[in-house]
C-alpha positions as CSV (number, residue, x, y, z in Angstrom):
1,M,114.3,111.0,77.6
2,K,115.9,107.6,77.3
3,P,115.1,105.6,74.2
4,T,112.7,102.6,74.7
5,I,112.2,99.5,72.6
6,K,109.0,101.1,71.4
7,D,111.1,104.0,69.9
8,I,113.3,101.3,68.1
9,A,110.4,99.3,66.9
10,Q,108.8,102.4,65.4
11,R,112.1,103.2,63.6
12,A,112.6,99.7,62.4
13,N,108.8,99.1,61.5
14,V,108.7,95.9,63.6
15,S,106.9,95.1,66.7
16,T,108.1,95.7,70.3
17,A,108.3,92.0,70.9
18,T,110.6,91.5,67.9
19,V,112.8,94.2,69.3
20,S,112.9,92.6,72.7
21,R,113.8,89.2,71.2
22,I,116.6,90.6,69.2
23,L,118.1,92.7,72.0
24,S,117.9,89.7,74.3
25,N,119.7,87.5,71.6
26,K,116.8,85.0,71.6
27,K,117.4,82.7,68.8
28,Q,113.8,82.8,67.3
29,S,111.8,83.7,64.1
30,Y,113.4,86.9,62.9
31,R,115.6,87.4,59.9
32,P,119.3,88.3,60.3
33,K,118.7,91.5,58.3
34,T,116.0,92.5,60.7
35,A,118.5,91.8,63.7
36,T,121.1,93.9,62.1
37,K,118.8,96.8,61.4
38,V,117.3,96.8,64.9
39,K,120.7,96.7,66.7
40,A,122.0,99.5,64.5
41,I,118.9,101.7,65.4
42,A,119.4,100.7,69.0
43,K,122.9,101.9,68.9
44,E,122.1,105.0,67.1
45,L,119.5,106.0,69.7
46,G,121.9,105.4,72.5
47,Y,120.4,102.1,73.8
48,K,123.8,100.8,74.8
49,K,123.1,100.1,78.5
50,N,120.2,97.7,77.8
51,L,122.1,96.1,74.9
52,A,124.9,95.3,77.3
53,A,122.5,93.8,79.8
54,A,120.1,92.2,77.7
55,E,121.4,88.7,77.4
56,L,122.2,88.4,81.2
57,A,118.8,89.8,82.0
58,A,117.0,87.4,79.8
59,H,118.5,84.3,81.7
60,S,118.6,85.6,85.1
61,S,115.6,87.9,85.7
62,K,113.8,87.6,89.0
63,L,111.3,90.3,88.2
64,I,107.5,89.8,87.8
65,A,105.5,92.6,86.2
66,V,102.0,93.1,87.4
67,I,99.9,95.0,85.0
68,L,96.8,96.3,86.7
69,N,93.7,97.8,85.3
70,N,92.9,100.9,87.3
71,T,89.2,100.3,87.9
72,Q,88.1,102.6,90.8
73,T,87.2,99.7,93.2
74,N,89.0,97.7,95.9
75,F,88.9,94.2,94.7
76,A,92.6,94.1,93.7
77,D,94.0,94.9,97.1
78,D,94.1,91.3,98.2
79,I,95.2,90.1,94.9
80,I,98.3,92.4,95.0
81,A,99.1,91.6,98.6
82,A,99.1,87.8,97.8
83,I,101.2,88.4,94.6
84,Q,103.7,90.4,96.6
85,A,103.9,87.5,99.3
86,A,104.1,84.6,96.8
87,T,106.7,86.3,94.5
88,D,108.8,87.1,97.5
89,Q,108.6,83.6,99.0
90,A,109.6,82.2,95.5
91,G,112.7,84.5,95.3
92,Y,111.2,87.0,92.8
93,Q,110.5,90.7,93.0
94,M,107.2,92.3,91.6
95,F,106.6,95.8,90.4
96,I,103.3,97.3,89.2
97,L,102.4,99.0,86.1
98,Y,99.0,100.7,85.7
99,A,97.0,100.4,82.4
100,G,94.4,102.9,83.0
101,N,90.8,101.9,83.1
102,H,90.4,99.7,79.9
103,D,92.8,102.2,78.1
104,S,94.4,100.4,75.1
105,R,97.2,103.0,74.9
106,L,98.2,102.7,78.4
107,L,97.8,98.8,78.3
108,N,100.2,98.5,75.5
109,Q,102.6,101.1,77.0
110,A,102.7,99.0,80.2
111,I,103.4,95.8,78.2
112,S,106.2,97.6,76.4
113,V,107.8,98.7,79.6
114,A,107.6,95.2,81.1
115,L,109.3,93.7,78.1
116,E,112.0,96.3,78.2
117,R,112.7,95.0,81.7
118,H,113.2,91.5,80.5
119,V,110.9,90.2,83.2
120,A,110.6,86.5,84.1
121,G,106.9,86.9,83.6
122,I,103.8,89.1,83.4
123,L,100.5,89.0,85.5
124,L,97.6,91.0,84.0
125,V,95.0,91.9,86.6
126,A,91.4,92.5,85.2
127,T,92.9,93.9,81.9
128,T,90.9,93.8,78.7
129,L,93.3,92.6,75.8
130,D,93.1,94.3,72.5
131,K,94.6,92.8,69.3
132,E,97.9,94.6,69.7
133,A,98.4,93.7,73.3
134,A,97.6,90.0,72.7
135,H,99.9,89.9,69.6
136,T,102.6,91.5,71.4
137,L,102.5,89.2,74.4
138,Q,102.3,86.1,72.2
139,E,105.2,87.1,70.1
140,S,107.4,87.9,73.1
141,N,107.2,84.4,74.4
142,T,107.3,85.9,77.8
143,P,105.2,83.8,80.3
144,C,102.0,85.6,81.2
145,R,98.9,84.9,83.0
146,L,95.5,86.6,83.3
147,I,93.9,87.4,86.7
148,S,90.2,87.9,87.4
149,V,89.5,88.1,83.6
150,Y,89.1,85.6,80.8
151,D,87.0,85.1,77.7
152,E,87.3,81.6,76.3
153,A,84.9,82.7,73.3
154,D,87.1,85.7,72.4
155,P,90.1,84.9,70.0
156,R,92.1,87.5,71.5
157,Y,92.4,85.5,74.7
158,T,93.3,82.3,72.8
159,G,96.4,80.7,74.4
160,F,96.4,83.0,77.5
161,K,96.1,80.9,80.8
162,F,94.1,82.5,83.6
163,T,93.2,82.4,87.3
164,S,89.8,83.8,88.0
165,S,86.4,83.3,89.7
166,N,83.8,81.8,87.3
167,N,81.8,85.1,86.4
168,E,78.8,83.3,85.0
169,E,78.7,81.2,88.2
170,I,78.8,84.6,90.3
171,G,75.9,85.9,88.6
172,Y,73.9,82.7,88.7
173,L,74.6,82.2,92.5
174,A,73.5,85.8,93.4
175,T,70.3,85.7,91.4
176,N,69.4,82.1,92.6
177,Y,70.0,83.2,96.3
178,L,67.4,85.9,96.0
179,I,64.9,83.8,94.0
180,E,65.1,81.2,96.7
181,R,64.2,83.8,99.3
182,G,61.1,85.0,97.3
183,H,62.4,87.7,95.2
184,S,61.3,87.8,91.6
185,R,61.9,91.4,90.4
186,I,65.7,91.6,90.5
187,G,67.9,94.2,89.0
188,L,71.4,94.1,88.1
189,A,73.6,97.3,88.7
190,G,77.0,98.5,87.8
191,I,78.3,95.9,85.3
192,D,80.3,97.0,82.3
193,R,80.1,95.8,78.8
194,S,83.4,93.7,79.0
195,S,83.7,90.1,79.0
196,T,83.4,90.1,82.8
197,G,80.2,92.0,82.7
198,K,78.7,89.8,79.9
199,Q,79.4,86.7,81.8
200,R,77.7,87.8,85.1
201,L,74.8,89.1,83.0
202,H,74.5,85.6,81.3
203,G,74.5,84.0,84.8
204,Y,71.8,86.3,86.0
205,Q,69.7,85.6,82.9
206,R,70.2,81.8,83.2
207,A,69.0,81.7,86.9
208,M,66.0,83.9,86.1
209,T,65.0,81.8,83.1
210,E,65.5,78.4,85.0
211,H,63.0,79.8,87.6
212,G,60.4,80.8,84.9
213,L,61.2,84.4,85.4
214,I,61.8,86.8,82.5
215,P,65.2,88.6,82.7
216,R,64.4,92.1,81.5
217,M,67.1,94.3,80.2
218,D,65.5,97.4,81.5
219,W,66.3,96.0,85.0
220,V,70.0,96.1,84.1
221,E,72.0,99.3,84.7
222,Y,75.5,99.6,83.4
223,G,78.3,101.2,85.2
224,D,82.1,100.7,85.9
225,Y,82.1,98.8,89.3
226,S,83.1,102.1,91.0
227,F,81.5,103.9,94.0
228,G,80.5,107.0,91.9
229,P,77.3,108.8,92.0
230,Q,74.5,106.0,92.3
231,Q,71.5,108.1,93.0
232,N,70.2,108.2,89.4
233,M,70.8,104.5,88.9
234,L,69.0,103.6,92.0
235,K,66.1,106.0,91.2
236,T,65.9,104.4,87.7
237,L,65.7,100.9,89.0
238,M,63.3,101.7,91.8
239,N,60.9,103.1,89.1
240,K,60.8,99.5,88.0
241,E,59.3,98.4,91.2
242,L,62.2,96.0,91.9
243,D,62.4,94.0,95.2
244,A,66.1,93.2,95.0
245,I,69.2,94.3,93.3
246,I,72.5,92.5,92.7
247,T,75.4,95.0,92.6
248,A,78.6,94.3,90.3
249,S,81.0,95.2,93.3
250,D,81.0,96.1,96.8
251,M,81.8,99.7,95.9
252,V,78.6,99.9,93.8
253,A,76.7,98.3,96.7
254,V,78.0,100.8,99.3
255,G,77.2,103.6,96.9
256,M,73.5,102.5,96.2
257,I,72.9,101.9,100.0
258,K,74.1,105.3,100.8
259,E,71.7,106.7,98.4
260,A,69.0,104.5,99.5
261,H,69.2,106.0,103.0
262,L,68.9,109.4,101.3
263,L,65.9,108.3,99.7
264,D,64.4,107.1,103.1
265,L,64.5,103.4,101.9
266,D,64.6,100.8,104.6
267,I,67.2,98.1,103.6
268,P,66.3,95.4,103.4
269,K,62.6,95.9,104.2
270,D,62.1,98.0,101.1
271,L,64.8,96.6,98.9
272,S,67.1,93.7,99.2
273,F,70.8,93.9,98.1
274,I,73.5,91.2,97.4
275,S,76.9,92.3,96.3
276,I,79.6,90.7,94.1
277,D,83.2,90.6,95.7
278,G,82.6,90.2,99.5
279,T,85.5,92.4,100.6
280,F,85.7,94.1,104.0
281,L,83.3,96.8,102.8
282,C,80.5,94.4,103.3
283,D,81.1,94.3,107.0
284,I,81.3,98.1,107.8
285,T,78.1,99.3,106.2
286,I,74.6,99.5,107.8
287,P,73.1,97.0,107.1
288,T,76.0,94.7,106.4
289,I,75.9,93.4,103.0
290,T,75.2,89.8,101.8
291,S,77.7,88.9,99.1
292,V,79.0,86.3,96.5
293,T,82.5,86.2,98.1
294,Q,85.5,85.8,95.9
295,D,88.9,84.7,97.5
296,F,91.0,87.4,96.0
297,Y,94.1,86.5,98.1
298,Q,94.0,82.8,97.0
299,M,93.5,84.0,93.4
300,G,96.8,86.0,93.6
301,T,98.6,83.2,95.3
302,I,97.5,80.5,92.7
303,A,98.2,83.0,89.8
304,V,101.9,83.4,90.8
305,R,102.3,79.6,91.3
306,G,100.6,79.0,87.9
307,L,102.7,81.7,86.1
308,L,106.0,80.2,87.5
309,N,105.0,76.5,87.0
310,D,103.1,76.9,83.7
311,E,100.1,75.5,85.1
312,D,96.6,75.1,83.5
313,S,93.9,77.7,83.8
314,Q,92.0,77.6,87.0
315,F,88.7,78.9,88.5
316,I,88.8,79.8,92.2
317,P,85.6,78.7,94.2
318,V,83.2,81.4,95.3
319,H,80.4,81.2,98.1
320,I,77.5,83.2,99.4
321,T,78.2,85.0,102.7
322,P,74.8,85.8,104.4
323,R,74.7,89.2,106.2
324,N,71.9,91.5,106.8
325,S,70.9,93.2,103.3
326,V,68.6,90.4,102.1
327,R,64.9,90.1,103.1
328,I,63.2,86.8,103.1
329,L,59.9,87.2,101.4
330,T,59.0,83.5,101.4
331,T,60.7,80.4,102.9
332,K,58.8,78.0,100.6
333,S,61.8,77.3,98.3
334,L,64.2,77.0,101.2
335,E,62.3,74.2,102.9
336,H,63.3,71.8,100.1
């Protein structure tokens, strides 16, 4: 097996970012003694090819690494398509590294591989940063940008620019849409406990509170945004006598509607659904699914532009796409 910068870093007792800078001959904050030690270990391990190419690659790389959290849902399809088109148009090439599903080990491994390639930049799609990953990226001085994830309250995300939808706004819009149509016992299904899930939960709670409704935590069922077996989740929520459910993704919505049919529930007569994402899945179900629609293609396009031009963080607008999964219980609030 060929040696990696992670192998060198472990032997030298320094970070992979420090090894990357030394082998790229970047004149930055490391001691000459450390540089000598790292280069000696690299030579000992047979890291000769990368040493010879490092300086050239550091100045002429046209590679963009895309690190993707492998959530079992389909939201990233348009993001990846847009990144491919935008990087190609700008004269760059992209390659994808999978970071598991919120797997710290695989995320840090992916970051190390990207830094070994001396990439021009790194795009991290829906990845949850841990302290090691954040530290490595910050030390590397490699341009990077988060996509479809952010957390301005978490110090791990400090200094990282992002391109994303506003998750709190998503939760608020979905809840408010249902309330305006007469729903009051509204569940939230399939969110996880990451920053994205917390932000959407906060938006849901804010909308409920503004309308004088009590947001009950037993109306919230946690998941992982995937299709999965949703029957137990749906049964649990139906025992709460809900009149509507917000699903954390289209995949969750499809799974729950499938199980609703098996339980002989009439959607939306017996239960209304609104989904978060608004991908093609919303148009191929029976009934079609009303959604808070995110523009994932625009998100990917703007993320590439932001990475290459060092632009500020940006929220991509979202909107409600009415379809056939929400029943209007009352039109009173819609008349105003």
